[in-house]
Every structure is written in structure tokens, then in C-alpha cells.
C-alpha positions, 0 to 999 in steps of 0.5 A: 500500500506504500502508506509506510512510505508516505514520509517520501511524499513530503520530499518537496517540503523537506527540500524547502525547509532544508533550503530555508535552513541553509539560506538562513545560515548563509544570509546572502545579500540583496535577496528577500526569500520566503519559504512556504510549506502547505502542510496538512493531515492526509488521512482517511476519515469521515471528513476526507474528500471523495471523488466527485467533490467540488473544492474551492481554492483560496482565490475562488477557483473551483476544483472537481476532485477526480482522483483523491491521490492527486491531493498534494496539488490542492494544498500547493495551489493555495500555497502559490496563491499565498506566495503571490497575493499575500507575500508579494513574491515576484519569483516563485519556485514550487517543489514537490513529489507531485506525480508518479508520471515523473518517475515514468518519464525520467526515472529515479535520478532526474527531476523535471521542471517547468517554467513560465519565464525564460530567464527563470529557465536559465537561472534554474539550469545554472543552479542545477548544473552548479550543484550537480543535481540532475534535472530536465526542462519539461514542456509547459504544453498548453495544448494539454490543458483541455484535459483539465476542463470540468463541466461542473467546476473551473478545473479537474484535479487530474488530466487524462492518462498520458502526460500526467506530469505536464497536466499537473504543472498546467494545473498549478499554473492556473494559480499564479497570475503575474509572478515568474514561476517554476515548478519542480517535480522531484518524485524520483530523486528525493528517495533512494530505495537503498538509503532513504531520503536523499536531500535532493533539491536543497542545494539547487534551491539554496544556490538559486536563492543566493544567485537571485540576490547578485 
């Protein structure tokens, strides 16, 4: 059932907290960074969401729940809204173990990342290269957005059978208005079956934040 492995599924939050610790210790000049973790309980209960439920995000957009296992993107959506509209972030990088499709596409060693801005693409590529953390720039293929349309809500929480990591990124894009944004899916490299958690993402996020202040 992999329930005992769910500590793996908070790898994005772990990377965020690790980067927060590193940046706090290094105190780079010329940058203001906020580290946001949208944490919540994720258990079966009488109050758990069900397929067919309609949820409302904090920006008012409605989401039809098709698959309850595509739950992380629901809290991540509110985190993106909070980062832009409450914190006022001009550049946002979200990081999450979002999809099994990412492991199917790139295997256990590579993360995939999507961006809405060419400068962010290059700056993230540079940070991944500097740290040696393996990542591949993925297409933000708008022609796949059709798969997220719902007849009874603004969006479905999952697309069709193919391109699952891409439709997940497109889902998240719906919750960012003007900020430069990047999504990093780290489902593969945050965990090793031999040694457990790898700490993937901490070095690259830290490097990116430091260089953003230069």
C-alpha cells in the first residue's frame, strides 16, 4: 500500500525547509526569500474528500476532485496563491513529489521542471548544473490543458492518462497570475530505495536563492 512510505511524499517540503535552513545560515545579500510549506493531515476519515467533490481554492477557483491521490496539488495551489497575493513574491519556485508520471518519464535520478519565464529557465539550469543535481526542462504544453476542463467546476484535479506530469504543472499554473514561476517535480530523486531520503533539491534551491540576490 506504500502508506509506510508516505514520509517520501513530503520530499518537496523537506527540500524547502532544508533550503530555508541553509539560506538562513548563509544570509546572502540583496535577496528577500520566503519559504512556504502547505502542510496538512492526509488521512482517511469521515471528513476526507471523495471523488466527485467540488473544492474551492483560496482565490475562488473551483476544483472537481477526480482522483483523491492527486491531493498534494490542492494544498500547493493555495500555497502559490499565498506566495503571490499575500507575500508579494515576484519569483516563485514550487517543489514537490507531485506525480508518479515523473518517475515514468525520467526515472529515479532526474527531476523535471517547468517554467513560465525564460530567464527563470536559465537561472534554474545554472543552479542545477552548479550543484550537480540532475534535472530536465519539461514542456509547459498548453495544448494539454483541455484535459483539465470540468463541466461542473473551473478545473479537474487530474488530466487524462498520458502526460500526467505536464497536466499537473498546467494545473498549478492556473494559480499564479503575474509572478515568474517554476515548478519542480522531484518524485524520483528525493528517495533512494537503498538509503532513504536523499536531500535532493536543497542545494539547487539554496544556490538559486543566493544567485537571485547578485
